[in-house]
C-alpha positions, 0 to 999 in steps of 0.5 A: 814455513820458517821465519828467518829473522834478520836482526837489525836496530836496537835490542828492544826494537828487535825483540818487539818486532820478533814477538809481534811475528810469533805472538800466536805461538808465545805459549809454544815458544815458552814451552819449547825453551827448555833449559837444556837444548840438545839434539834430542829436542829436535832443535838444530844447535850443533850443525857444523857451520861452514867457514863462511858462517862462523863469525870473525871477531866482531869489528873493533872501534877505530882507535885500538887505543885501550891496551894496557901495560905495566910501568917501572912502578909496577902500575898498570897504565894506559898508552899515556902512562895514566894508572888504571884500576881493573875492578871487574866480575866473573861470569862463568858458563863457557867452561861448564858445558853450557856453551854460553854464559850460565843464566842465559837459560832464563835471562836476556844476555844483553840485559845482563851485560848492560846491568854489569856495566851499569853497576860499575864492573869495568872488566869481565873475567870469562872462564872457558876451556881449552876444549871449547876454543879448539871446537870454535877453531875447528868449526866443530858442532855444539853438543848443546846450548843453554839458551832461552829463546823467548828471552833471547830472540837475538840468539835464535837464527830461525823460528817456525810459524808457531814461534818455536825455535828451529835453529840457534846461533852457533856458540862462537857467534853468540860469544862474538855478540857478547864481545860486541855488547861489552864493547858497546857498554865500555866493558873490557874482557879477560878470558881465563882458561879454566880447565882443559876439558869442558866440565863443571868440575874441570877446575878440580883437575890440577894442571893445564893438560889432562887425559884428553887435551895436551900442553900442545892443545892448550898452546894451540888454543891460546895462539888461535884465540889471541890471533882472532882478537889481535885488533880488538882492544875489547879483549885486553887480558888472558888468564893463562890457567885457572888455579894450578894446584896439587900436592906432591903426594897426589902424583899430579901437582903443579910446581914452580922451578927452572926445569922443563918438566911437564908439570912445571907451571913456571915453564908452561906459563912462559910458553903459554904467554909467548903463544899469546904475545906472538899474536898480540904483544899488547895483551896483559898476561895474567899468571896465577900461582900454585898450591904448594911450595917447599920450604927449601931452608928446612930441606924440603924439595918437590918430593916432600909430602905436605903432610909427613906422617912420620913426623905428624904434629911437627910444622909442615915443610911445605907452604900451603895456599889456596889453589892458585894462590901461592906465588912464593916462587916469583921472589927468586924465579919470576916468569921470564918473558924477556921484552914482554915483561911489561905485560905480566900481572900475577893473579892469585885467588883468595877465599874465606872460611866458608869455602874452607877452614884454613889455619890462618883463620883460627876457627872454633866450631863447625862451619858455618856456625863458628863459635870463635875466630881470630884474625885481622889484617895484620895476622892475615898478612903475617900468616898467609897473605904477605909471603904468598902474594902481597909482597909483590905489591908491597915491594912494588915488584909486580901488579896483582889482580885478585882473579877470584875473591867473594862469598856470602855476607848475609846472616843466613849463610854467615851466621858467625860473621867470620866470612864477612869479616874476611871479605871486609879485610881483603876488600879494604886491603885491595882498595888501600893497595889498588890491587886489581880484582874480579869478584866471584861472581855474577852467577847465582849458581856458585854453591860455596859463594853465591853470586851478585844475582838470584831468583834465576838470574832475575834480581840483584843481591843489593846487600852483597852489591853494596858491600862490593861497590866501594872497591869499584873504580869511581871518581869523586862524584861516584861515576864509574870509570871505564877502561875505554878512552871513548866509551863510558861504562854503562849508564852510570860511568865515564870514559878514561879520557873524561876522568883524566881530562884528556890523554896527554900526547906522550910516547904511546906504549902499544907496540901494535898497532901504533895510535895517532899522537900529536907531539907539539914542538912549540907550545904556541898556537900554530897558524895554518897556511891558507891552502885550498879547502872545501867550502864549509857547510852551514852558517858563518857564525857556527861554533866549530867543534861544539859537537855537544852544543854546550856553547864551548869547545873542549875535550867533552866535544872530542869524546862526543865525536869519538863515541859517534864515530865508534857507535853512531846508533848508540851515541848520536849527535844532533843535526847541528852538533854534527855540523859543528863537529865536521871540522876536518875535510868539511862536507866530504868525509863525514865525522871521523876520528880526525875531527876528534883529534882536531878538537883535542889539538884545539884544547891543547892550544896547538891550533886556534878556532880561526883555523877551522874548518881545515883539510886533513893535509893542514892537520897533518902539517902541524906534526 
């Protein structure tokens, strides 16, 4: 006998219902939920799903209005030209072989995403591999999936009569659940091609191709993924490749020039970006740097070794950097995307002395017990940051997103305080320059940095979080600001519309799809012709438009209607509020985005209260 569980209702209701059904087998279920579930366990995790069972991208909201672009001041802006600040976090697992986020072997995935939103991270950077994306494209089976069925019953397709998991969801379906839950929480997503092959050490390979997957495979994976989510503005950005690196003397290394050489990262990035933008021209394209760049003024070229043993002791003719952190080449040879230049964001990585004792830290003693260190913001800018990447924002050439930064801040791991000082200086510089960033990382299993959680992903590191919190986008009241115009960021956030007091009806930036905008030609209210309209429901003294029942009609009501239209279960309206909100085609079409648009038009003084309720034709006539 098998229990086929069809998941409906709220997450906690589902969990409670399922636990009642398997209560007699709780002990068996807990013991069966081993950390690594593979074919050897007898659990079905890797049956190649038929085409009909592989989830399509989760259905997006009705507006597709959250795509971002770059303006002439090198600011990332929304469709109305309002500057935004992406302040997020990394959560890895899909790149290392787990086939899911790490930590789902113990914690509930939905709970973790809820907490990420509640703590104010508006962007989730998700490392993946070319291999797993092509696996999904080709509907190949999962080799394993690291899921704890007892804490994640939503991710199990079938239990037996004792409550033991028989079949898990396919990893692509699990991923789409994550996309759905991020959308519900107002979190936007950026995927990062962390490596070609799925491997915990895959990031150490210097290039976007390896012995198993070619550049063409990488391009195929990018194109397919972007096509799948082209109508879903939950996924707003693609980091083309994590940390291209390598030194000339190592044989395999990434360079940056105008050639079409196989290892030329600039050329590869242009090809990778176009593979994405041809599917979705609204995506932000994150382009990382490389590791080494020649000092051409001193006669160096791409064959010059980083250490010249024939002249040992002399300054190197190669400018070094953290992997992916060297963007010197952009100054003279920027990535050329033609008409899509407005989608480029450069994305260096930066780390502190506990990861590696770089010479710009001027360290004495052994890690982590450094006896002395001499660096401050000005010295870091002069010796490394400015020429490597900071010039791009200081000269307003391009926006930056610090794709990885993080590390230990506690006295046990950082007894000298050197790492904490570096983190403080970088954090404050990013706040000052409004540099976008994704903190490394949520995971506790990052050995050289630690994470925001510990105790098997069960507890938040409050000390580290309080350190990061000032760098998260907040309003003057401490509310975290979503990158979504409709959905607030978790339980402690607000929408982008609320922050800006209502989007201005200016020329929209997205190229596909075009959102509906109102372009008034007359600032005076418009009186509508009395065409035949459905008989309004409710009382004659109804305050039309008052969706939240606060006895006034403003943009907060428009937000409430948009939230209800997108996620009615999560953002319900009261019976009276629903009647008030139904101002367009009253009683015939239900509550839709047209009602929200009409309320925005009222707030902009384009119509008056006496025009409600109205027909869709009447509203369209205002344009």
